[in-house]
C-alpha positions as CSV (number, residue, x, y, z in Angstrom):
1,X,129.3,164.7,69.4
2,X,125.9,163.6,68.0
3,X,126.6,165.7,64.9
4,X,129.8,164.0,64.0
5,X,129.8,162.4,60.6
6,X,130.6,158.9,62.0
7,X,128.0,159.2,64.8
8,X,125.3,159.7,62.2
9,X,125.9,156.3,60.6
10,X,127.7,154.1,63.2
11,X,125.6,151.6,65.2
12,X,127.5,151.8,68.5
13,X,128.5,155.3,69.4
14,X,130.0,156.6,72.7
15,X,129.7,160.4,73.0
16,X,132.5,162.3,74.7
17,X,135.5,164.5,73.9
18,X,138.8,162.7,73.0
19,X,140.5,164.9,75.6
20,X,138.3,163.5,78.4
21,X,140.2,160.6,80.0
22,X,137.1,159.3,81.8
23,X,135.2,159.1,78.6
24,X,138.1,157.3,76.9
25,X,138.3,154.8,79.7
26,X,134.5,154.1,79.5
27,X,134.8,153.7,75.7
28,X,137.7,151.3,76.0
29,X,135.9,148.8,78.2
30,X,135.3,145.7,76.2
31,X,137.4,146.9,73.2
32,X,140.0,144.5,71.9
33,X,142.0,147.4,70.5
34,X,141.7,151.2,70.6
35,X,143.0,153.3,67.7
36,X,142.8,156.9,66.4
37,X,141.3,158.9,63.7
38,X,143.5,161.9,64.4
39,X,146.6,162.8,66.5
40,X,145.1,165.4,68.9
41,X,144.4,162.9,71.7
42,X,146.7,163.9,74.6
43,X,149.7,161.6,74.9
44,X,149.2,161.3,78.7
45,X,145.7,159.9,78.1
46,X,147.1,157.3,75.7
47,X,149.6,156.3,78.4
48,X,146.9,156.1,81.0
49,X,144.8,153.8,78.8
50,X,147.8,151.6,78.3
51,X,148.5,151.6,82.0
52,X,144.9,150.5,82.6
53,X,145.5,147.4,80.4
54,X,144.0,148.7,77.2
55,X,145.7,147.7,74.0
56,X,146.3,151.0,72.1
57,X,147.8,151.3,68.6
58,X,149.8,153.3,67.7
59,X,151.4,153.7,71.1
60,X,151.9,157.1,72.8
61,X,155.7,156.8,72.1
62,X,155.1,156.4,68.3
63,X,152.3,159.0,68.1
64,X,154.5,161.5,69.8
65,X,156.4,162.0,66.5
66,X,153.3,163.2,64.8
67,X,152.2,165.4,67.7
68,X,155.5,167.2,68.0
69,X,157.1,168.3,64.8
70,X,160.4,169.2,66.4
71,X,160.7,165.8,68.0
72,X,159.9,164.2,64.6
73,X,162.6,166.3,62.9
74,X,165.2,165.4,65.6
75,X,164.4,161.7,65.4
76,X,164.5,161.5,61.6
77,X,167.6,163.6,61.5
78,X,169.3,161.3,64.0
79,X,168.4,158.3,61.7
80,X,170.1,160.0,58.8
81,X,166.9,160.5,56.9
82,X,166.3,163.4,54.5
83,X,164.6,166.4,56.2
84,X,164.7,170.2,55.6
85,X,167.2,172.3,57.5
86,X,165.3,173.5,60.6
87,X,165.7,175.1,64.0
88,X,163.5,175.6,67.1
89,X,162.5,179.3,67.4
90,X,162.1,181.0,70.8
91,X,162.8,184.6,69.8
92,X,162.8,186.9,66.8
93,X,166.6,186.8,67.0
94,X,166.5,183.0,66.6
95,X,164.5,183.4,63.4
96,X,166.7,186.2,62.1
97,X,169.8,184.1,62.6
98,X,168.2,181.1,60.9
99,X,166.9,183.2,58.0
100,X,170.4,184.6,57.4
101,X,171.8,181.1,57.3
102,X,169.3,179.4,54.9
103,X,167.9,182.5,53.1
104,X,164.5,184.2,53.1
105,X,161.6,183.5,53.0
106,X,161.5,180.6,55.6
107,X,158.6,178.4,56.7
108,X,157.6,178.8,60.4
109,X,155.4,176.1,62.0
110,X,153.7,175.5,65.3
111,X,155.4,172.6,66.9
112,X,152.0,171.0,67.6
113,X,148.4,171.3,66.5
114,X,148.8,172.5,62.9
115,X,146.6,170.9,60.1
116,X,145.6,171.7,56.6
117,X,147.7,174.8,56.3
118,X,146.9,176.1,59.8
119,X,149.8,176.7,62.1
120,X,152.1,177.2,59.1
121,X,153.4,180.6,58.0
122,X,155.7,181.7,55.1
123,X,157.6,184.7,56.5
124,X,160.1,187.1,54.9
125,X,161.5,188.5,58.2
126,X,161.6,188.0,61.9
127,X,159.1,190.7,62.7
128,X,156.3,188.6,61.1
129,X,156.1,186.1,63.9
130,X,155.6,188.7,66.7
131,X,152.0,187.6,67.4
132,X,152.9,183.9,67.6
133,X,155.8,184.6,70.0
134,X,153.6,186.9,72.1
135,X,151.1,184.1,72.4
136,X,153.8,181.7,73.6
137,X,153.3,179.3,70.7
138,X,156.2,176.8,70.5
139,X,157.7,177.3,67.0
140,X,160.2,175.8,64.6
141,X,161.5,177.3,61.4
142,X,162.4,175.3,58.2
143,X,164.1,176.3,55.0
144,X,161.8,176.8,52.1
145,X,162.5,173.7,50.0
146,X,162.8,174.2,46.2
147,X,160.4,171.5,45.4
148,X,159.3,170.0,42.1
149,X,156.1,168.6,43.6
150,X,154.6,167.0,46.7
151,X,154.4,163.3,47.1
152,X,153.0,160.9,49.7
153,X,153.3,157.2,50.5
154,X,151.5,155.0,53.0
155,X,152.7,152.0,54.8
156,X,150.9,149.6,57.2
157,X,152.8,147.8,60.0
158,X,151.5,145.1,62.4
159,X,152.7,144.3,65.9
160,X,154.2,141.2,64.4
161,X,156.3,143.4,62.2
162,X,154.7,142.7,58.8
163,X,154.6,145.7,56.5
164,X,152.6,146.5,53.4
165,X,153.3,149.6,51.3
166,X,151.1,151.4,48.8
167,X,152.4,153.1,45.6
168,X,153.7,156.6,46.0
169,X,151.2,159.3,45.0
170,X,151.4,162.9,43.9
171,X,149.4,165.3,46.1
172,X,148.3,168.7,44.7
173,X,147.9,171.6,47.2
174,X,146.0,174.8,47.1
175,X,146.4,177.3,50.0
176,X,148.0,174.6,52.1
177,X,145.1,172.2,51.6
178,X,145.3,169.0,49.5
179,X,142.8,169.2,46.6
180,X,143.9,166.3,44.4
181,X,145.8,163.0,44.8
182,X,147.1,161.1,41.7
183,X,148.0,157.4,42.0
184,X,150.5,156.4,41.1
185,X,152.6,159.6,41.0
186,X,153.0,160.3,37.3
187,X,156.5,160.2,35.7
188,X,158.1,159.0,38.9
189,X,161.4,157.2,38.3
190,X,161.1,153.5,39.2
191,X,164.2,153.6,41.4
192,X,163.0,156.7,43.2
193,X,159.5,155.1,43.7
194,X,161.1,152.1,45.3
195,X,163.4,154.3,47.4
196,X,160.3,156.2,48.7
197,X,158.6,153.0,49.7
198,X,161.7,151.7,51.5
199,X,161.9,155.1,53.3
200,X,158.4,154.7,54.6
201,X,159.0,151.2,55.7
202,X,162.2,152.2,57.6
203,X,160.4,155.1,59.3
204,X,157.5,152.8,60.4
205,X,159.9,150.2,61.7
206,X,162.3,152.7,63.5
207,X,159.4,154.5,65.2
208,X,157.6,151.2,66.0
209,X,154.4,152.3,64.3
210,X,151.4,149.9,64.4
211,X,148.7,150.8,62.0
212,X,148.9,153.2,59.0
213,X,151.7,155.7,58.6
214,X,151.5,158.4,55.9
215,X,154.7,160.0,54.9
216,X,154.4,163.4,53.1
217,X,157.4,164.3,51.0
218,X,158.9,167.0,48.9
219,X,160.4,165.9,45.6
220,X,163.5,168.1,44.7
221,X,166.2,168.0,42.1
222,X,168.3,166.0,44.5
223,X,165.7,163.5,45.6
224,X,163.1,163.6,48.3
225,X,162.9,165.1,51.8
226,X,160.3,164.3,54.5
227,X,157.8,167.0,55.2
228,X,155.2,165.5,57.6
229,X,154.1,162.2,59.2
230,X,150.6,161.0,60.1
231,X,149.8,157.8,62.0
232,X,146.3,157.0,60.8
233,X,144.3,156.6,57.6
234,X,145.1,159.8,55.7
235,X,143.5,162.0,53.1
236,X,146.3,161.0,50.6
237,X,145.0,157.5,50.8
238,X,141.3,157.9,50.2
239,X,141.9,156.8,46.6
240,X,142.5,153.2,48.0
241,X,138.8,152.7,48.8
242,X,138.1,152.0,45.1
243,X,141.6,152.1,43.7
244,X,143.4,149.4,45.7
245,X,142.7,145.8,46.5
246,X,142.8,146.7,50.2
247,X,141.6,150.1,51.3
248,X,143.6,152.1,53.8
249,X,140.8,151.7,56.3
250,X,140.7,147.9,56.1
251,X,144.5,147.8,56.2
252,X,144.6,149.9,59.3
253,X,142.2,147.5,61.1
254,X,144.1,144.5,59.9
255,X,147.3,146.1,61.2
256,X,146.1,147.1,64.7
257,X,144.3,143.7,65.1
258,X,147.6,141.9,64.1
259,X,145.9,140.2,61.2
260,X,147.9,139.4,58.0
261,X,147.9,142.5,55.8
262,X,146.1,142.9,52.5
263,X,147.3,143.5,49.0
264,X,148.2,147.1,48.1
265,X,147.9,146.4,44.3
266,X,145.9,149.0,42.4
267,X,142.6,148.1,40.7
268,X,143.2,150.4,37.7
269,X,146.3,151.9,36.0
270,X,145.3,155.5,37.1
271,X,143.3,156.6,40.1
272,X,142.5,160.3,40.9
273,X,140.9,161.5,44.1
274,X,139.7,165.1,44.3
275,X,138.6,166.7,47.6
276,X,135.3,168.5,47.9
277,X,135.8,171.6,50.0
278,X,133.1,173.4,51.9
279,X,130.2,174.3,49.7
280,X,126.6,175.6,50.2
281,X,123.6,173.3,50.5
282,X,122.0,175.2,47.6
283,X,123.9,176.4,44.5
284,X,122.4,177.9,41.4
285,X,119.0,176.8,42.6
286,X,120.0,173.2,43.1
287,X,120.3,171.3,46.3
288,X,123.3,169.1,47.0
289,X,121.1,166.0,46.4
290,X,120.0,167.4,43.0
291,X,123.7,168.1,42.1
292,X,124.5,164.5,43.0
293,X,121.8,163.3,40.6
294,X,123.3,165.4,37.8
295,X,126.8,164.1,38.6
296,X,125.7,160.4,38.7
297,X,124.0,160.8,35.3
298,X,127.0,162.6,33.7
299,X,129.7,160.4,35.3
300,X,128.4,157.0,36.4
301,X,131.9,155.7,36.9
302,X,132.9,158.3,39.5
303,X,132.5,157.4,43.2
304,X,131.3,160.1,45.7
305,X,132.0,160.1,49.4
306,X,130.3,162.7,51.6
307,X,131.4,162.9,55.2
308,X,128.4,164.4,56.9
309,X,130.5,167.3,58.3
310,X,129.3,170.8,58.9
311,X,130.3,173.0,56.0
312,X,132.9,175.8,56.4
313,X,135.2,177.4,53.9
314,X,138.2,175.2,53.1
315,X,136.9,172.2,55.1
316,X,137.1,168.8,53.4
317,X,133.5,167.7,53.4
318,X,133.9,164.8,50.9
319,X,135.8,163.5,48.0
320,X,135.3,161.9,44.6
321,X,137.4,159.1,43.0
322,X,137.8,158.4,39.3
323,X,139.6,155.4,37.8
324,X,140.8,154.6,34.2
325,X,143.7,154.2,31.8
326,X,144.4,157.7,30.6
327,X,145.7,160.2,33.2
328,X,144.4,163.4,31.5
329,X,140.9,161.9,31.1
330,X,140.7,160.6,34.6
331,X,141.8,163.9,36.1
332,X,139.3,165.7,34.0
333,X,136.5,163.4,35.1
334,X,137.4,163.9,38.8
335,X,137.7,167.7,38.4
336,X,134.3,167.8,36.6
337,X,132.7,165.8,39.4
338,X,133.9,168.3,42.1
339,X,132.8,171.2,39.9
340,X,129.3,169.9,39.6
341,X,129.0,169.3,43.3
342,X,130.3,172.8,44.1
343,X,128.8,174.8,41.4
344,X,125.8,172.8,40.1
345,X,125.3,171.5,36.5
346,X,125.5,173.9,33.6
């Protein structure tokens, strides 16, 4: 739409819904490669583009594993990769049986379409999903994993098969929404860090991913289990814009264009990215622009990215990134920056 954040700054914009095949075909004319910013484009449209001779990365076959959580669980399980115990749920009885097997509460997810905590429910009994079953929402249930923390890792892969992997990061969640990313993940055992990177490379290779793959993980006492996949530049990688030699966005373009991939080396010992969630234009008598002035004066080393999105509660409308040597200080600077943008200077 004309109000989309990218449409406000990009020089060459084609308006149209990503669910409109005719609009996609018009857009694809003259493109060397078509790629995606999210996974909600219908798979049949991606196949139609490919059938029309358009080069599309990632492919519909690969993207299917991010669009269908049950298919993803089945595929990763078949590869012997660590995933939570899970089951497809069609009735309350299915959930009751699963809950009795793994213990309550359990996590129930919509098979497709969930994002930022939406389409995910922590339930203590089978009666709590009556409305979802009545609506006909395809569901799966997973055991509630006893996790230490959440981690993520990104890998890029080209059609040639070259891979480049970033350091594993810690992601901090609030109400199902990522609020902070710490790179590299602090106090992560070196062997486990390498294992996580190798896991991401194997998934990207087995699923024939081209472009960026983000692997979200739970760290447990026994190791890690895979939570979610995303085949695109991802919120857990925004730190790379200032914090890595090659940002995730440049890396994604290098990958889909089959160029040699860039270095993933960090530009500072510690990088912290903090998300700015929906906030009012005016707070404490200050406009957002005034709050930016105060922030830049107080923290000249912090970088601010605003997305031009319409504000609503819980929506990510921007992020800040801080770099340095001391983890506690860098986290404090990033948190202060978000606080000034949300609440104004005090």
